[in-house]
C-alpha positions in Angstrom: -0.3 -0.5 3.9 -3.3 -0.1 1.5 -5.6 -0.5 4.6 -9.2 0.9 4.5 -9.0 4.0 2.5 -12.1 6.4 3.6 -14.3 7.7 0.8 -13.8 4.9 -1.5 -16.3 5.2 -4.3 -17.7 2.3 -6.6 -17.0 2.3 -10.4 -19.1 0.9 -13.1 -16.9 -1.7 -14.9 -17.5 -2.2 -18.6 -17.3 -5.8 -20.5 -13.9 -7.7 -19.8 -13.5 -7.8 -23.3 -13.0 -4.2 -23.9 -9.8 -2.0 -23.4 -11.5 1.0 -22.3 -10.7 2.3 -18.9 -13.3 2.8 -16.1 -15.1 6.3 -16.9 -15.5 9.0 -14.8 -18.6 11.9 -15.3 -16.8 14.7 -14.0 -17.8 18.0 -14.7 -15.6 21.5 -14.1 -17.5 21.7 -10.7 -17.0 18.1 -9.6 -15.5 17.3 -6.1 -12.3 15.5 -6.8 -11.4 12.9 -4.1 -8.0 12.3 -3.9 -7.9 11.2 -0.1 -8.5 7.5 -1.2 -5.9 5.0 -2.3 -8.1 3.0 -4.6 -5.5 1.5 -7.1 -8.2 1.4 -10.2 -5.5 3.3 -12.4 -4.3 0.0 -13.6 -7.4 -1.8 -14.8 -6.8 -1.0 -18.4 -3.7 -3.8 -17.9 -5.9 -6.3 -16.6 -8.6 -5.6 -19.3 -6.2 -6.4 -21.8 -5.4 -9.7 -20.3 -8.6 -11.0 -21.0 -9.3 -14.8 -20.6 -5.7 -15.2 -19.2 -6.9 -14.3 -15.6 -10.3 -16.0 -16.1 -11.4 -18.7 -13.4 -14.3 -20.9 -13.4 -15.6 -22.0 -9.9 -18.2 -24.7 -9.6 -20.6 -25.0 -6.9 -18.9 -27.9 -5.3 -15.5 -26.3 -5.2 -13.5 -24.5 -1.9 -16.4 -26.1 0.4 -14.0 -27.1 3.4 -12.6 -24.6 5.9 -9.2 -26.3 5.4 -6.7 -26.1 2.6 -3.8 -28.1 4.0 -3.6 -29.0 7.4 0.3 -29.8 7.4 1.0 -26.2 7.0 1.0 -23.7 10.1 -1.4 -21.6 8.1 -3.7 -24.2 7.4 -6.1 -22.1 5.4 -3.6 -20.8 2.8 -4.4 -22.3 -0.7 -1.0 -24.0 -1.8 -1.4 -22.6 -5.3 -1.4 -19.0 -3.6 1.9 -19.8 -1.5 3.7 -21.2 -4.5 2.7 -18.0 -6.6 3.9 -15.7 -4.0 7.3 -17.4 -3.8 7.7 -17.5 -7.7 6.8 -13.8 -7.8 9.3 -12.4 -5.1 12.0 -14.7 -6.7 11.3 -12.9 -10.1 11.0 -9.6 -8.4 13.8 -9.8 -6.1 12.3 -7.8 -3.4 11.9 -10.0 -0.4 13.6 -13.3 0.8 11.3 -16.2 1.0 13.4 -19.1 1.5 12.8 -20.9 5.2 9.7 -18.5 5.8 6.2 -19.3 7.0 3.5 -17.6 4.6 0.5 -16.4 6.6 -2.3 -15.1 4.0 -4.9 -12.4 5.8 -8.0 -10.2 4.5 -5.6 -7.5 3.2 -2.2 -6.2 5.0 -4.7 -4.6 7.5 -5.7 -7.9 9.0 -2.2 -9.2 8.9 -1.0 -6.2 11.0 -3.5 -6.8 13.7 -2.6 -10.3 13.8 1.4 -9.3 14.0 0.4 -7.2 17.2 -1.5 -10.2 18.7 1.5 -12.5 18.0 4.3 -10.3 19.2 2.5 -9.1 22.6 1.9 -11.0 25.7 -0.9 -11.5 28.0 1.3 -12.0 30.9 2.7 -8.5 30.7 1.5 -6.2 33.0 1.1 -3.0 30.7 0.5 -3.2 27.0 3.1 -3.1 24.9 4.1 0.5 23.0 3.3 0.4 19.3 5.2 3.3 17.6 5.9 4.4 13.8 8.1 7.4 12.5 6.1 10.2 11.5 4.7 10.6 9.0 3.1 7.4 9.4 0.2 5.8 7.6 -3.0 7.2 9.2 -4.7 3.9 9.6 -2.1 2.6 12.3 -3.3 4.7 14.8 -7.0 3.8 13.9 -6.3 0.2 14.1 -4.3 0.1 17.2 -7.1 2.3 19.0 -10.0 0.3 17.6 -10.6 -2.5 19.8 -9.0 -1.0 23.0 -7.1 -3.7 23.5 -5.1 -4.2 26.4 -2.4 -6.2 24.8 -0.8 -3.1 22.9 -1.0 0.9 22.8 -0.5 3.4 20.2 2.4 5.7 21.2 2.7 7.7 18.2 6.0 8.9 16.7 8.8 6.7 17.1 11.3 9.3 17.1 10.2 10.9 20.0 9.5 7.7 21.8 11.4 7.5 25.2 9.5 5.0 26.8 11.4 2.2 28.8 10.2 -1.4 28.3 9.0 -3.6 25.0 7.7 -2.0 22.2 6.9 -2.7 18.4 7.8 -0.3 15.6 6.2 -0.6 12.4 8.5 0.3 9.6 6.6 1.3 6.3 8.9 1.5 3.4 8.5 3.2 1.1 6.5 5.1 3.4 3.0 6.0 3.3 2.4 8.9 3.0 5.8 10.3 1.8 7.5 7.6 -0.1 10.6 7.5 1.8 12.6 4.5 2.2 12.8 3.6 5.7 14.6 1.7 8.6 13.8 1.2 12.0 14.2 4.5 14.1 14.2 3.3 18.1 16.7 0.2 18.0 16.2 -0.9 21.3 17.0 -4.4 22.7 13.3 -5.1 23.8 12.0 -3.9 20.5 10.5 -6.0 17.9 10.0 -4.8 14.2 7.1 -5.3 11.8 7.8 -4.1 8.1 5.1 -3.0 5.9 6.4 -3.1 2.4 3.2 -2.6 0.5 4.9 -0.3 -2.1 8.1 -2.3 -2.4 7.3 -2.9 -6.1 9.0 -1.7 -9.0 6.7 0.7 -10.3 6.9 2.5 -7.0 10.5 2.3 -6.4 14.0 0.7 -7.4 14.1 -2.6 -6.0 17.8 -2.5 -4.7 17.9 -5.9 -2.4 15.9 -8.8 -1.5 14.6 -7.3 2.0 15.2 -10.1 4.8 13.4 -9.1 7.8 11.6 -11.1 11.0 8.1 -10.1 9.6 7.2 -8.6 6.4 4.1 -7.4 5.0 2.8 -7.2 1.5 -0.9 -6.5 0.0 -2.3 -7.7 -3.4 -4.1 -4.4 -3.8 -1.0 -2.3 -4.1 1.2 -5.1 -5.8 -1.3 -5.7 -8.7 -4.1 -3.3 -8.1 -6.6 -5.9 -7.1 -7.9 -4.2 -3.7 -11.2 -5.8 -3.8 -9.9 -9.1 -3.3 -8.9 -8.4 0.2 -5.7 -10.5 0.0 -2.5 -9.8 1.8 0.3 -12.0 3.1 3.3 -11.9 5.7 6.6 -13.6 5.3 7.6 -14.7 8.7 10.8 -16.1 10.1 9.6 -17.5 13.5 7.2 -20.4 13.6 5.7 -19.8 16.9 4.9 -16.0 15.6 3.5 -17.7 12.3 1.7 -19.9 14.6 0.2 -17.0 16.8 -0.8 -15.1 13.7 -2.5 -17.8 12.0 -4.4 -18.3 15.6 -5.7 -14.5 15.4 -6.9 -15.2 11.8 -8.7 -18.0 13.3 -10.4 -16.5 16.0 -11.3 -13.3 14.0 -12.3 -14.7 10.9 -11.7 -18.4 10.8 -9.4 -18.2 7.6 -9.5 -16.1 4.4 -11.7 -16.6 1.3 -10.4 -19.6 -1.1 -12.2 -17.7 -4.1 -10.0 -14.8 -3.4 -6.8 -16.9 -2.9 -7.2 -18.6 -5.9 -8.0 -15.6 -7.9 -4.6 -13.8 -6.7 -2.6 -17.0 -7.2 -3.9 -17.0 -10.9 -3.5 -13.3 -11.3 0.2 -13.3 -9.7 1.3 -16.0 -11.9 0.2 -14.1 -14.9 2.1 -11.1 -13.7 5.1 -13.4 -12.7 5.0 -15.3 -16.5 4.7 -11.4 -18.1 7.9 -10.5 -16.4 9.8 -13.4 -18.1 8.6 -13.6 -21.3 9.3 -10.9 -24.0 5.9 -11.3 -26.1 3.8 -9.9 -23.0 3.6 -6.6 -21.8 5.2 -6.4 -18.3 2.5 -5.2 -15.6 5.4 -3.4 -13.7 7.0 -1.6 -16.7 3.3 -0.6 -17.6 2.3 0.6 -14.3 5.7 2.5 -13.7 5.4 4.4 -17.0 1.8 5.6 -15.8 3.0 6.7 -12.4 6.2 8.4 -13.8 4.5 10.4 -16.4 2.1 11.7 -13.7 4.7 12.6 -11.5 6.5 14.4 -14.0 3.3 16.4 -15.1 2.6 17.2 -11.4 6.3 18.2 -10.7 6.0 20.6 -13.6 2.9 22.4 -12.3 4.6 22.6 -8.6 8.0 23.9 -10.2 6.3 27.3 -11.2 5.1 27.8 -7.3 7.2 29.8 -4.5 4.9 28.4 -1.8 4.5 24.7 -2.6 6.7 21.8 -2.9 7.5 18.1 -3.0 10.0 15.6 -1.7 12.9 14.9 -3.8 14.0 11.1 -4.1 17.3 9.9 -4.9 17.6 7.9 -8.1 19.0 4.3 -7.5 19.8 1.2 -9.4 16.8 -1.3 -9.8 17.8 -4.7 -9.5 14.8 -6.1 -11.4 15.0 -3.6 -14.5 18.6 -3.3 -14.6 18.5 0.5 -14.7 18.9 3.6 -12.8 15.1 4.8 -11.9 13.5 7.5 -10.0 11.0 6.6 -7.3 7.2 7.2 -8.4 5.2 7.0 -5.1 1.5 6.2 -4.8 1.0 9.5 -2.9 2.3 12.9 -3.2 3.3 14.6 0.0 2.2 18.1 -1.1 3.7 20.6 1.2 2.8 24.5 1.6 5.2 26.9 3.2 2.5 29.1 4.1 0.7 28.8 7.6 -2.4 27.6 6.5 -4.5 24.5 6.9 -3.8 22.9 3.6 -6.4 20.3 3.6 -9.3 22.8 4.0 -7.6 25.2 1.3 -7.8 22.5 -1.2 -11.4 21.6 -0.3 -12.3 25.2 -1.3 -11.0 24.4 -4.7 -13.3 21.2 -4.6 -10.0 18.9 -4.1 -10.3 16.2 -1.2 -7.0 15.3 0.4 -5.8 14.1 3.5 -4.2 16.3 6.0 -0.8 15.9 7.3 -2.5 16.1 10.7 -3.6 12.4 10.1 0.0 11.2 9.7 1.2 12.7 12.7 2.8 15.8 10.6 2.0 19.6 10.1 -1.5 20.7 8.6 0.9 22.3 6.1 1.2 19.2 4.4 -1.5 16.9 2.3 -1.5 13.6 1.0 -2.5 13.4 -2.6 -3.5 9.9 -4.4 -1.6 9.5 -7.5 -4.0 6.5 -8.2 -7.1 8.6 -9.4 -8.8 8.0 -12.6 -7.2 10.2 -15.6 -10.1 12.5 -15.9 -9.8 13.2 -12.0 -6.2 13.7 -12.2 -6.2 16.1 -15.3 -8.8 18.3 -13.4 -6.7 18.2 -10.0 -3.7 19.7 -11.9 -5.6 22.4 -13.8 -7.0 23.4 -10.1 -3.4 23.0 -8.5 -2.1 25.2 -11.4 -5.1 27.9 -10.6 -4.0 28.0 -6.9 -0.5 28.3 -7.6 -1.1 31.4 -10.3 -3.1 32.8 -7.5 -0.5 32.2 -4.7 2.2 33.8 -7.2 0.3 36.9 -7.6 -0.8 36.1 -11.1 -4.1 36.9 -12.8 -6.2 33.9 -13.3 -9.0 34.0 -15.8 
């Protein structure tokens, strides 16, 4: 899940007609923020699309609360629903037939809607909410923020042993470690929510169209358009979709139509680029950037006796028709030394997110692979210096 990544910064964008990426103003002494998952890395691709994604909205457009009163999710713009279905068919990552689409302000709001829909006010005790560690750090924050009596955060699904109903969030590929996940608890009274924010071809091989009761996706990690705040859920059960929509109605009276039609336009351009040979495929473009970054990071870490990165199995991607490596959005960097790895990196002016936030050891940190090129290059330089020091080499 993208969620609200702490420490986000504003970028000054240049004219849409230029193909230059957003510039940074880093000096050798600058603090590098690799905590956040802000996907502006993909901005140059969308600049090259130029007017293909441009929309004109007149002052009289989109004034009503309602989009389609015959739909359970009555504020879902029909063109967005159609674009979502088309893209999933092209990519082959999720079943959309006989599903209800519920649109939300990012997948963060949709998770809260799912928890509301899967809980019952009639229960004597709040339903337990779990996720296998390392889990996305935002789940705990979101579950505890309103101190709801409907559900209670219980932490690691791998150690969960309470009787009674529970909800397990399955994040696959996982944030922070990039692993492909399945449910852990597997008991009769459980309900599952699959967070599939990163199940797109730039991050992982697409091995099959997933077919779960509730599947969450987000525009931000699919295309990089985090600022539009659009997510969607594919929901099998009509009553669950109705209750999720009820949550949206109560909390925000729907979702911005401007954001929805922009998302529909961009998803349409993305899908068309996947089908035509005369257009650069966004997924191939973004995969090549992440692959190159992972290769450079692994080349730095392989020289260390102390630090390590996860290894991912190669698999055949049905979307590309090729065997591919995973190139996750985040690097799950581990230190064999008994140190607070987050604090150690901060001493070298690198901000990362500690493994403790994810229910893991402070020997781990999550590193965003989305940073601007200048920041990523500076990070590799500083990490190399740390490794040389750790290996006992002289650093000049």
